[in-house]
C-alpha atoms as a printed R data frame, in Angstrom:
    type eleno elety resid chain resno        x       y       z
1   ATOM     1    CA   MET     A     1 -119.095 137.597 205.312
2   ATOM     2    CA   ASN     A     2 -119.452 136.728 201.688
3   ATOM     3    CA   THR     A     3 -116.576 138.350 199.830
4   ATOM     4    CA   SER     A     4 -118.355 138.408 196.472
5   ATOM     5    CA   PRO     A     5 -120.938 141.195 196.309
6   ATOM     6    CA   THR     A     6 -123.123 141.502 193.256
7   ATOM     7    CA   THR     A     7 -121.418 141.911 189.876
8   ATOM     8    CA   PRO     A     8 -120.205 145.516 189.416
9   ATOM     9    CA   PRO     A     9 -122.111 147.590 186.849
10  ATOM    10    CA   GLY     A    10 -120.609 148.214 183.446
11  ATOM    11    CA   ARG     A    11 -118.974 145.980 180.888
12  ATOM    12    CA   PRO     A    12 -116.708 143.216 182.291
13  ATOM    13    CA   ALA     A    13 -113.012 143.824 181.641
14  ATOM    14    CA   GLY     A    14 -112.485 140.496 179.881
15  ATOM    15    CA   THR     A    15 -108.686 140.634 179.753
16  ATOM    16    CA   GLU     A    16 -105.912 141.749 182.102
17  ATOM    17    CA   LYS     A    17 -105.301 144.761 179.895
18  ATOM    18    CA   GLY     A    18 -109.002 145.574 179.954
19  ATOM    19    CA   ALA     A    19 -109.055 145.244 183.736
20  ATOM    20    CA   LEU     A    20 -106.231 147.768 184.035
21  ATOM    21    CA   LYS     A    21 -108.048 150.200 181.743
22  ATOM    22    CA   ARG     A    22 -111.241 149.761 183.754
23  ATOM    23    CA   GLU     A    23 -109.404 150.464 187.016
24  ATOM    24    CA   ALA     A    24 -107.803 153.578 185.527
25  ATOM    25    CA   LEU     A    25 -111.240 154.894 184.569
26  ATOM    26    CA   LEU     A    26 -112.535 154.292 188.095
27  ATOM    27    CA   ASP     A    27 -109.467 156.056 189.490
28  ATOM    28    CA   ALA     A    28 -110.283 159.025 187.273
29  ATOM    29    CA   ALA     A    29 -113.901 159.087 188.455
30  ATOM    30    CA   GLU     A    30 -112.766 159.092 192.091
31  ATOM    31    CA   SER     A    31 -110.290 161.872 191.327
32  ATOM    32    CA   VAL     A    32 -113.003 164.054 189.772
33  ATOM    33    CA   LEU     A    33 -115.262 163.522 192.778
34  ATOM    34    CA   PHE     A    34 -112.482 164.341 195.216
35  ATOM    35    CA   THR     A    35 -111.052 167.388 193.469
36  ATOM    36    CA   ALA     A    36 -114.092 168.923 191.753
37  ATOM    37    CA   GLY     A    37 -117.146 167.527 193.569
38  ATOM    38    CA   TYR     A    38 -120.374 165.875 192.500
39  ATOM    39    CA   ALA     A    39 -121.497 168.783 190.308
40  ATOM    40    CA   GLU     A    40 -118.572 168.136 187.953
41  ATOM    41    CA   LEU     A    41 -118.982 164.364 187.719
42  ATOM    42    CA   SER     A    42 -119.960 164.112 184.081
43  ATOM    43    CA   MET     A    43 -118.928 161.333 181.740
44  ATOM    44    CA   ARG     A    44 -116.947 163.852 179.684
45  ATOM    45    CA   ALA     A    45 -115.097 165.156 182.765
46  ATOM    46    CA   VAL     A    46 -114.093 161.628 183.744
47  ATOM    47    CA   ALA     A    47 -112.954 160.826 180.205
48  ATOM    48    CA   THR     A    48 -110.856 164.009 180.195
49  ATOM    49    CA   ALA     A    49 -109.314 163.153 183.564
50  ATOM    50    CA   ALA     A    50 -108.483 159.666 182.305
51  ATOM    51    CA   GLN     A    51 -107.125 161.103 179.031
52  ATOM    52    CA   VAL     A    52 -109.348 158.894 176.892
53  ATOM    53    CA   ARG     A    53 -112.116 159.505 174.382
54  ATOM    54    CA   LEU     A    54 -115.675 159.668 175.715
55  ATOM    55    CA   GLY     A    55 -116.550 156.595 173.656
56  ATOM    56    CA   HIS     A    56 -113.785 154.637 175.369
57  ATOM    57    CA   LEU     A    57 -115.283 155.425 178.775
58  ATOM    58    CA   GLN     A    58 -118.773 154.572 177.554
59  ATOM    59    CA   TYR     A    59 -117.557 151.223 176.262
60  ATOM    60    CA   TYR     A    60 -116.880 150.168 179.869
61  ATOM    61    CA   PHE     A    61 -119.547 152.298 181.577
62  ATOM    62    CA   PRO     A    62 -122.448 153.251 179.279
63  ATOM    63    CA   THR     A    63 -124.045 155.613 181.817
64  ATOM    64    CA   ARG     A    64 -123.014 157.726 184.781
65  ATOM    65    CA   ALA     A    65 -125.046 155.431 187.042
66  ATOM    66    CA   ASP     A    66 -123.003 152.466 185.791
67  ATOM    67    CA   LEU     A    67 -119.813 154.376 186.571
68  ATOM    68    CA   VAL     A    68 -120.953 155.350 190.072
69  ATOM    69    CA   GLY     A    69 -122.147 151.811 190.753
70  ATOM    70    CA   ALA     A    70 -118.752 150.433 189.754
71  ATOM    71    CA   VAL     A    71 -116.949 152.957 191.977
72  ATOM    72    CA   LEU     A    72 -119.101 151.880 194.918
73  ATOM    73    CA   ALA     A    73 -118.636 148.181 194.180
74  ATOM    74    CA   ARG     A    74 -114.872 148.681 194.219
75  ATOM    75    CA   VAL     A    75 -115.072 150.494 197.564
76  ATOM    76    CA   LEU     A    76 -117.035 147.591 199.045
77  ATOM    77    CA   SER     A    77 -114.620 145.042 197.603
78  ATOM    78    CA   ARG     A    78 -111.638 146.864 199.097
79  ATOM    79    CA   SER     A    79 -113.324 146.988 202.489
80  ATOM    80    CA   LEU     A    80 -114.062 143.257 202.388
81  ATOM    81    CA   ASP     A    81 -110.448 142.549 201.431
82  ATOM    82    CA   ARG     A    82 -109.262 144.446 204.507
83  ATOM    83    CA   LEU     A    83 -111.735 142.610 206.725
84  ATOM    84    CA   GLN     A    84 -111.068 139.140 205.342
85  ATOM    85    CA   PRO     A    85 -108.305 138.194 207.842
86  ATOM    86    CA   LEU     A    86 -110.859 138.780 210.623
87  ATOM    87    CA   LEU     A    87 -113.728 137.003 208.893
88  ATOM    88    CA   ASP     A    88 -112.167 133.898 207.355
89  ATOM    89    CA   PRO     A    89 -113.586 130.896 209.272
90  ATOM    90    CA   ASP     A    90 -110.297 129.027 208.790
91  ATOM    91    CA   THR     A    91 -108.305 131.682 210.630
92  ATOM    92    CA   THR     A    92 -110.774 133.452 212.923
93  ATOM    93    CA   VAL     A    93 -110.604 132.389 216.543
94  ATOM    94    CA   GLN     A    94 -114.023 131.717 218.047
95  ATOM    95    CA   PRO     A    95 -115.773 133.688 219.325
96  ATOM    96    CA   PRO     A    96 -115.112 136.163 216.505
97  ATOM    97    CA   ASP     A    97 -113.311 139.373 217.359
98  ATOM    98    CA   THR     A    98 -116.233 141.586 216.445
99  ATOM    99    CA   ALA     A    99 -114.627 144.615 218.081
100 ATOM   100    CA   ALA     A   100 -111.585 144.257 215.829
101 ATOM   101    CA   MET     A   101 -113.849 144.207 212.784
102 ATOM   102    CA   VAL     A   102 -115.599 147.386 213.925
103 ATOM   103    CA   ARG     A   103 -112.232 149.053 214.570
104 ATOM   104    CA   THR     A   104 -111.175 148.193 211.030
105 ATOM   105    CA   LEU     A   105 -114.301 149.824 209.619
106 ATOM   106    CA   LEU     A   106 -113.813 152.887 211.797
107 ATOM   107    CA   ALA     A   107 -110.207 153.150 210.645
108 ATOM   108    CA   GLU     A   108 -111.473 153.504 207.068
109 ATOM   109    CA   GLN     A   109 -113.224 156.697 208.144
110 ATOM   110    CA   GLU     A   110 -109.816 158.224 208.834
111 ATOM   111    CA   ASP     A   111 -109.142 158.263 205.085
112 ATOM   112    CA   PRO     A   112 -110.207 161.775 203.967
113 ATOM   113    CA   ARG     A   113 -110.460 160.735 200.322
114 ATOM   114    CA   LEU     A   114 -112.889 157.939 201.135
115 ATOM   115    CA   VAL     A   115 -115.062 160.178 203.329
116 ATOM   116    CA   ARG     A   116 -115.057 162.895 200.659
117 ATOM   117    CA   LEU     A   117 -115.977 160.307 198.024
118 ATOM   118    CA   PHE     A   118 -119.064 159.269 199.942
119 ATOM   119    CA   THR     A   119 -120.210 162.781 200.828
120 ATOM   120    CA   GLU     A   120 -119.987 163.760 197.167
121 ATOM   121    CA   LEU     A   121 -121.855 160.632 196.065
122 ATOM   122    CA   TRP     A   122 -124.600 161.253 198.628
123 ATOM   123    CA   ALA     A   123 -124.958 164.809 197.318
124 ATOM   124    CA   LEU     A   124 -125.073 163.568 193.733
125 ATOM   125    CA   ALA     A   125 -127.675 160.928 194.648
126 ATOM   126    CA   ALA     A   126 -129.921 163.652 196.068
127 ATOM   127    CA   HIS     A   127 -130.126 165.190 192.587
128 ATOM   128    CA   ASP     A   128 -129.959 162.146 190.308
129 ATOM   129    CA   ASP     A   129 -132.393 159.242 190.707
130 ATOM   130    CA   THR     A   130 -130.250 156.842 188.685
131 ATOM   131    CA   VAL     A   131 -127.239 157.533 190.888
132 ATOM   132    CA   ALA     A   132 -129.457 157.219 193.975
133 ATOM   133    CA   SER     A   133 -130.410 153.755 192.743
134 ATOM   134    CA   ALA     A   134 -126.725 152.814 192.489
135 ATOM   135    CA   VAL     A   135 -126.095 154.118 196.009
136 ATOM   136    CA   ARG     A   136 -129.042 152.116 197.355
137 ATOM   137    CA   GLY     A   137 -127.640 149.052 195.615
138 ATOM   138    CA   PHE     A   138 -124.314 149.593 197.368
139 ATOM   139    CA   TYR     A   139 -125.977 149.757 200.769
140 ATOM   140    CA   ARG     A   140 -128.068 146.664 200.023
141 ATOM   141    CA   ASP     A   141 -124.843 144.785 199.330
142 ATOM   142    CA   TYR     A   142 -123.211 146.264 202.410
143 ATOM   143    CA   GLN     A   143 -126.128 145.256 204.630
144 ATOM   144    CA   ASP     A   144 -126.195 141.781 203.070
145 ATOM   145    CA   GLN     A   145 -122.578 141.336 204.157
146 ATOM   146    CA   VAL     A   146 -123.252 142.580 207.695
147 ATOM   147    CA   SER     A   147 -126.427 140.506 208.007
148 ATOM   148    CA   ALA     A   148 -124.568 137.370 206.916
149 ATOM   149    CA   PHE     A   149 -121.903 138.041 209.547
150 ATOM   150    CA   VAL     A   150 -124.512 138.449 212.289
151 ATOM   151    CA   ARG     A   151 -126.424 135.351 211.161
152 ATOM   152    CA   ARG     A   152 -123.280 133.245 211.138
153 ATOM   153    CA   HIS     A   153 -122.357 134.133 214.710
154 ATOM   154    CA   ARG     A   154 -125.778 134.595 216.306
155 ATOM   155    CA   SER     A   155 -127.845 131.546 215.423
156 ATOM   156    CA   ASP     A   156 -130.473 132.591 218.002
157 ATOM   157    CA   LEU     A   157 -131.529 135.529 215.809
158 ATOM   158    CA   SER     A   158 -134.131 135.339 213.057
159 ATOM   159    CA   ASP     A   159 -133.299 136.436 209.532
160 ATOM   160    CA   ARG     A   160 -135.457 139.520 210.102
161 ATOM   161    CA   ASP     A   161 -133.525 140.426 213.256
162 ATOM   162    CA   CYS     A   162 -130.188 139.924 211.502
163 ATOM   163    CA   ARG     A   163 -131.270 142.204 208.690
164 ATOM   164    CA   SER     A   164 -132.608 144.824 211.104
165 ATOM   165    CA   ARG     A   165 -129.364 144.864 213.073
166 ATOM   166    CA   ALA     A   166 -127.390 145.144 209.841
167 ATOM   167    CA   ALA     A   167 -129.488 148.135 208.758
168 ATOM   168    CA   VAL     A   168 -129.066 149.949 212.084
169 ATOM   169    CA   PHE     A   169 -125.343 149.138 212.138
170 ATOM   170    CA   THR     A   170 -124.972 150.668 208.667
171 ATOM   171    CA   MET     A   171 -126.853 153.796 209.714
172 ATOM   172    CA   LEU     A   172 -124.695 154.123 212.818
173 ATOM   173    CA   MET     A   173 -121.415 153.728 210.951
174 ATOM   174    CA   GLU     A   174 -122.309 155.992 208.036
175 ATOM   175    CA   GLY     A   175 -123.617 158.712 210.301
176 ATOM   176    CA   ALA     A   176 -120.465 158.421 212.389
177 ATOM   177    CA   SER     A   177 -118.326 159.107 209.318
178 ATOM   178    CA   LEU     A   178 -119.734 162.638 209.041
179 ATOM   179    CA   PHE     A   179 -118.940 163.423 212.665
180 ATOM   180    CA   ARG     A   180 -115.610 161.630 212.996
181 ATOM   181    CA   SER     A   181 -114.279 163.164 209.765
182 ATOM   182    CA   GLY     A   182 -114.726 166.745 210.944
183 ATOM   183    CA   ILE     A   183 -117.514 167.533 208.457
184 ATOM   184    CA   ALA     A   184 -120.191 167.725 211.178
185 ATOM   185    CA   ASP     A   185 -117.939 167.530 214.235
186 ATOM   186    CA   HIS     A   186 -114.575 166.121 215.310
187 ATOM   187    CA   ARG     A   187 -113.799 162.697 216.675
188 ATOM   188    CA   SER     A   188 -112.866 162.197 220.307
189 ATOM   189    CA   ALA     A   189 -111.637 159.257 222.363
190 ATOM   190    CA   ALA     A   190 -114.817 159.287 224.449
191 ATOM   191    CA   THR     A   191 -117.229 159.169 221.524
192 ATOM   192    CA   ASP     A   192 -115.065 156.609 219.706
193 ATOM   193    CA   ALA     A   193 -115.211 154.315 222.745
194 ATOM   194    CA   GLU     A   194 -118.988 154.657 222.988
195 ATOM   195    CA   LEU     A   195 -119.371 154.079 219.250
196 ATOM   196    CA   LEU     A   196 -117.238 150.936 219.408
197 ATOM   197    CA   THR     A   197 -119.346 149.568 222.271
198 ATOM   198    CA   LEU     A   198 -122.660 150.266 220.530
199 ATOM   199    CA   ALA     A   199 -121.574 148.907 217.158
200 ATOM   200    CA   THR     A   200 -120.075 145.757 218.663
201 ATOM   201    CA   THR     A   201 -123.219 145.135 220.704
202 ATOM   202    CA   LEU     A   202 -125.395 145.433 217.602
203 ATOM   203    CA   LEU     A   203 -123.393 142.733 215.858
204 ATOM   204    CA   SER     A   204 -122.824 140.306 218.710
205 ATOM   205    CA   ALA     A   205 -125.414 140.626 221.470
206 ATOM   206    CA   PRO     A   206 -127.846 137.717 222.081
207 ATOM   207    CA   ALA     A   207 -131.443 138.097 221.009
208 ATOM   208    CA   ASP     A   208 -132.732 138.916 224.486
209 ATOM   209    CA   CYS     A   209 -130.181 141.691 225.050
210 ATOM   210    CA   LEU     A   210 -131.707 144.071 222.532
211 ATOM   211    CA   THR     A   211 -135.434 144.485 223.006
212 ATOM   212    CA   GLU     A   212 -137.877 146.567 221.042
213 ATOM   213    CA   PRO     A   213 -139.210 149.707 222.763
214 ATOM   214    CA   PRO     A   214 -142.845 149.588 223.885
215 ATOM   215    CA   ASP     A   215 -145.514 150.862 221.504
């Protein structure tokens, strides 16, 4: 996987001090989402949580969509950092341990703050088109990463097939987060095992193992 998704929204930090300030603002945005929910995610609420003036927040993130986009970009970057030991071609044993990568992604769903963050962002996106655009951008980046992984290890697949598998994999994993987190249901060893098998197959099966249903 490429470990450099598209440039995060908002003004670049520029300096180490600026980077720390930017991270503190993103921490505050996550805190507001987790403690108060999407309805309270205003620029003023985030500035208050970060104990800065509204103008200071807007210097780094001019709009709420920029702020949400940056939060999502940081989530994706953190996930890629955790996956990197499994994906680095200099250290990964061939064939790649796709199951280990899926387990790592599933383990992220055991973080209640992360699951709550996404459920609140999905709810916010349903009411705000600019935020919805930022969320779609996140999933485009996410699917780009998954598609690149599939393409690298399954040279028999077309670019279209790689992209399709990446899209279905993303749907499967994101839907699973609602059920495994207890929001829609509770996780179980049996469903986790089935999920691992399905997700691993999507990423690693040869082209002739997954066929399209008849019209």
